[in-house]
Phi, psi and omega in degrees: 000026179239039192275055177204161175256331180279145180046055176235080187299330176296320177297314180300315181297315179297315182298322180289335186268345191239150175278326180226144180225158173226139179256120188231133172240132184239127173264118177281118182298339177297338178296338184262357181267146177298138175271184178295345179261015174070015176240154169274163182275350180223116180261177185300318186296313181291323178295324176298316179297318179295317180299319176296323179292321178294320178297320178295317180294319178300317180298317180294320181293326179299327177293340178258014180060039177238164179232138173270120181264122183242122184226163178246134177159173173298124185307316182295325181287319179295315181294321178300315178298318180299317180296312183293322188276343188229012177056045178286137177229000176228141175226135176244135180201149174272123179297143176234159177271350184296141192296307185295319180297319178295320180295320179300315181295319180296322177301315181291319179300316181292325182287328184235049187300327185256000188255328192255143166258126184259138174245088181251097183246121185291134173203356176286339179252163180290323182238150169288152180302322182291343178279339185298141182279025178197161174280163179299322179296333181273356180298122178283156184285338182274142180292319186300311177297326176299310182299315183296319180291322178295312184293332177285326188263329188233126177271139181304330182299336179295332182296318185295335179292332186275343183296126183249145177277159180296156178303139178293327179218136180268148172297164183297153175286138177298123185278142176052046182297137190257116174243359180049240188260014178293123187289151171287171183288139183273164172262110184224012188251133168272123186303140173269095191293333183267007179288124187268343177279139174245131186283160172123155180297320182293322176295323179296315179296321179295320180293318178299316178294319179297312186292327183265287192278324181287308185265338185059027177297338181304327183290348178242013189303316184297327181282332187256351193297340180269015176297163185250333188208158181103178189256334194266346190281344177218172189289334183058034181260353189299319180293322179292323177292318183296323181266001179074023174288340176211154181258153176299334180288325175295319178298314182296320177299319179295321177298316179297314177300319180298315181297322179293330182272319187243355179100149179263147174209188181298327181290318178294323175295325187293331175293322173298319177303315179292324175296326177292324174300313178301316180299316181304314182290330176296313181285332175299316177291324176302323181284314189264345175052233186291346178297342179293347185245005183276148183304321183272358174070186183289341181271354181055051181240138177291115181286351179055050179234156179230201179217124174241112187300322180295313179298320180294316180298318177295322182297311183286340177274356183072040182232041178274184177280357180249114177297328180294312177297318180301320181297319179295319181292324176291321176301316180298314181293326184277331189237346185075016185213154176209144181294160177299319177299317179297320181296321178292319180295315180296314180298318178298318181295315180299318185280317189265320179275312182273344180053045182265146174310119186301334183293330177292322176294316179297321179292324178295316177298320180302316180290321193269328189283134174285337181256025181304129175228122186307311184296314182291317184294305184287328176295318180290323177293321174298319179303311182289332180279354177081018181236015183246227190275353179278114183290347182275358179083199187296140180246129179247123176275142169279102189297319180293321177297320177298320178297316180297326180284318191249347177215056187297333180263006181061023181294319180293315178300315182296324183294321189256350181244356180255000000 
């Protein structure tokens, strides 16, 4: 999740401390194995997006006389081999709240407690943990109290001060780096030809510039954000944020610059509002850790849901009794993406109409979405299942009313189901 050179403080810190550096990306083969919910954790669409992002990063590094090394294996084992074989004594990484990633880092830390200097500089979140006006244990479950405390204590302008530029010059590449028999990354993806997102840091920067300064769509974001299809109604930055092709701080800095140039309104604030939702779920996962994935959720409440394999198979294939839901599922399969409105509608239908175990829906999204983020995905599914951060319990959408509001002419349905 560090697939950028700009605003990567861990990279800058590592680069300043070392004479030689190596850039390593590791694919964990467990991501490709079926989970208990019959889905893999990494599907074709997101891997295609990641591969494009890696190619973009490789291209940029080549200009700096560096090479991106891509390997397959258990992350802790690959890094351990790298340390032992090449006398590594510094590691740079951006901390994440995700459970498996944290465990991998802890394994390496424990194994090399006296050998390694760590450069762990936060940038996956908008704020550093030490900036929060409360401890993680004091984090309330509701988004609104979180937002109010953040907005009272931290001004958005502080974010732009933290954004760091890429190193002017990189340390030398580690010569003859030894990986022995660790395999290179395989080719296993069938291209998703209708995927409209293109991966990479340069694509991320271009999209941010397009949405804000070129088109000025940011000034209408609040009015258009509930759109279902197309490129202009939302920022389309979520996949870039999820893979670290761009940082939330870069986005916030651009919003601040935009407001200073073109003026602030409810829409420019609303993009900050959405970044705060993302922020809330990152710290929410930091607090609850693996509880974010439990059937009873963080509230330890029985969701009173079951699992019917036939209903689930029809649901993910877009063959339910609702053409509106079917259109969203077909959109997801064809593009690797779904609007925020669509995700809420689909989750509500799976939980309330089909009465399916919410974890199967969350796992399906995990496999299919190019912008999959553990904290946001599983947190939102818990929210809709009534066992998460919403104090009001389970929420049921009137699917037909939603269709009348957001697809009154059936244009969206016709596009994806005919």
